[in-house]
C-alpha positions, 0 to 999 in steps of 0.5 A: 392190546387191541383186536380187528374189528376183522377177526373172523374166528379165535381159537388156540394152537401150537405151531407144529414144525414139517419137513421145511414149515412149520404149520398151524392146524384151524380147527375143523369147526371153525371151517363148518361153521363158516368164519373161514374157508379152506383154499383161503388166504388170511393173515394169522396173528400169533398171540404170546403165553404171556399177553404179546402181540406177536403179529397183528393187524394193527388197523380195525376198522368199522365192520360195513353196515352190509354185514351180518350183526353180531346175535349179541347185544351189551347188558345182554344175559346168557348161558352159554357152554365152554368149548375151549380155553383161549391162550390166555386161559379165557373160555370160549363158547359160541353160540349163534354163527360161530360168533365166539364170547371169551370169557373170562375165568368159566372152563371148557364143559362149563354150562355158565351165565353171563352178561356181554358187557362186550361187543366187537363184530367178531366176539364178545366177552361176556362176565360170570354172573351165575 
């Protein structure tokens, strides 16, 4: 599955039914880190528990040069704290400016040493090395 370079944030949430609509709540930390803003309109991708894309922004594009660069580089070694789990069970860590690092095999609350293996404009993937 390809993930768009336009990804602003990544979190897990349940869909709740209220009256005549369905609601996905955005965690407060996503607003506080500046990833997204209240009152703005965004495209939403829903990824099922088995990893198949239910709806996505299929176009992948290069990040404009005036956007901030990711705060990590491929090959970089870091200690991160796992704050959340994605739908696939991967650990989610946040570093500078709320930048997301996905860490497969990590558990919430763990502090792990990782090597960054892949870097995108809005998220990275890190492998546990210790």
